[in-house]
C-alpha positions in Angstrom: 0.0 0.0 0.0 1.8 3.1 -1.3 -0.2 5.5 1.0 0.7 3.5 4.1 4.4 3.6 3.2 4.3 7.3 3.4 3.5 7.0 7.1 0.5 9.4 6.7 -2.3 6.9 6.7 -3.0 3.8 8.7 -3.8 0.3 7.4 -7.5 0.9 8.0 -7.3 4.3 6.4 -5.8 2.7 3.3 -8.5 0.0 3.3 -11.2 2.8 3.6 -9.6 4.8 0.8 -9.5 1.7 -1.4 -13.1 0.9 -0.6 -14.2 4.4 -1.5 -12.2 4.2 -4.7 -13.8 0.9 -5.7 -17.3 2.3 -4.8 -16.7 5.4 -6.9 -15.6 3.2 -9.9 -18.8 1.1 -9.5 -20.9 4.3 -9.3 -19.1 5.6 -12.4 -20.0 2.4 -14.3 -23.6 2.6 -13.2 -23.8 6.2 -14.4 -22.0 5.4 -17.7 -24.2 2.5 -18.6 -27.3 3.8 -16.9 -29.3 2.1 -14.2 -32.4 0.2 -14.7 -34.4 3.5 -14.7 -31.8 5.4 -16.8 -30.4 7.5 -13.9 -28.4 7.0 -10.7 -30.1 7.7 -7.4 -28.6 9.8 -4.6 -29.2 6.9 -2.3 -26.7 4.8 -4.3 -24.2 7.7 -4.5 -24.2 7.9 -0.7 -24.7 4.3 0.2 -21.7 2.8 -1.6 -18.8 4.9 -0.5 -20.2 5.9 3.0 -21.5 2.5 3.8 -18.3 0.7 2.8 -16.2 3.1 4.8 -18.4 2.9 7.8 -18.3 -0.9 7.6 -14.5 -0.8 7.8 -14.6 1.7 10.7 -16.9 -0.6 12.7 -14.3 -3.4 12.8 -11.4 -1.1 13.4 -10.9 -2.0 17.1 -7.1 -2.8 17.3 -5.2 -0.8 20.0 -2.9 1.5 17.9 -0.1 2.0 20.5 1.4 -0.7 22.7 3.3 0.3 25.9 6.3 -1.9 26.0 7.7 -0.5 29.3 6.8 2.3 31.7 9.1 2.9 34.7 9.6 5.8 37.1 13.0 7.5 36.5 12.7 8.9 40.0 11.0 6.2 42.1 11.0 8.4 45.3 9.3 11.8 45.0 8.2 14.5 47.4 4.6 15.8 47.3 4.7 18.9 45.1 7.7 17.6 43.1 7.9 16.0 39.7 7.6 12.3 39.0 9.3 11.4 35.7 8.1 8.3 33.9 10.3 6.7 31.2 8.1 5.2 28.4 8.9 2.8 25.6 6.0 2.5 23.2 5.4 1.0 19.7 2.9 2.8 17.5 1.2 0.7 14.8 -1.0 3.7 13.8 -0.9 7.3 14.7 -4.3 8.1 16.3 -5.5 10.8 18.6 -5.3 9.7 22.3 -6.9 11.1 25.5 -5.3 9.9 28.7 -7.1 10.1 32.0 -4.5 10.4 34.8 -4.5 10.4 38.6 -2.4 9.5 41.6 -3.6 7.2 44.4 -1.9 7.5 47.7 -1.4 4.9 50.4 -4.9 5.7 51.9 -6.5 5.2 48.4 -7.2 8.9 48.1 -7.4 9.7 44.4 -5.8 13.0 43.2 -7.1 13.8 39.7 -4.6 15.3 37.2 -5.3 17.2 34.0 -6.1 14.9 31.1 -3.3 14.5 28.5 -4.5 14.9 24.9 -2.3 14.1 22.0 -3.4 14.6 18.3 -2.6 12.1 15.6 0.6 12.6 13.7 3.3 11.0 16.0 5.8 8.8 14.2 5.1 5.1 13.8 7.4 2.4 15.2 9.2 2.2 18.5 9.6 5.5 20.5 11.1 6.4 23.9 10.2 9.5 25.9 10.0 10.7 29.5 6.7 12.1 30.7 6.9 14.5 33.7 4.0 14.3 36.2 3.5 16.9 39.0 2.7 15.1 42.2 0.0 17.3 44.0 0.6 18.8 47.4 -1.2 16.8 50.1 -0.4 13.3 48.8 0.5 11.3 51.9 4.0 9.9 52.3 4.3 6.2 51.5 3.5 3.9 48.5 1.5 5.5 45.7 0.4 4.7 42.2 0.3 6.8 39.0 -2.7 5.4 37.1 -3.5 6.1 33.5 -6.4 5.1 31.2 -6.2 5.7 27.4 -8.9 6.3 24.9 -8.0 6.3 21.1 -9.8 7.8 18.2 -8.5 6.6 14.8 -11.6 7.2 12.6 -14.7 9.4 12.7 -16.9 6.6 14.1 -14.6 6.2 17.1 -15.6 9.7 18.3 -18.8 7.9 19.5 -17.3 4.5 20.2 -13.5 5.0 21.0 -10.9 2.2 21.4 -10.1 1.8 25.1 -6.5 1.0 26.0 -7.1 -0.3 29.5 -5.5 1.1 32.7 -1.8 1.1 33.7 -0.5 1.5 37.3 3.1 2.8 37.9 4.2 2.4 41.5 6.4 4.9 43.3 7.1 6.3 46.8 6.1 9.7 48.1 8.6 10.9 50.8 
């Protein structure tokens, strides 16, 4: 798939593009030879490309990014300081992602952090980065968890029915 090699379009995007292309060729043939009634209806013009694309979107449920490793760079952090997480990920597709984040202290008190939203367009393949996380004031000293939950949107239908990436806990100590 030439479009996929450019790194700008996902596997399912290429399939959708191909499905729309084939549908347009079929519509062209219907128009050229005429339908049973001598014209082409708007219903056929919309049904073939949109229905084919939506059908592909419905089965598009593969998680686009796999987290290979996630470890705290600084496993002991003071309340109000910065926890730094070293991530190694593999992106199979570049999709928009929204990450719900919070910290849970030793008393199971949950401290909500601002959501992290990343647009599509990140490079495919393996990537390594460090994500800083501000530990809120008031988190009790002792064992704590940084918990994340990811939601991916790779096609328009997934704005209503996103791909969920599950939750991940990263343990650290608050001093």
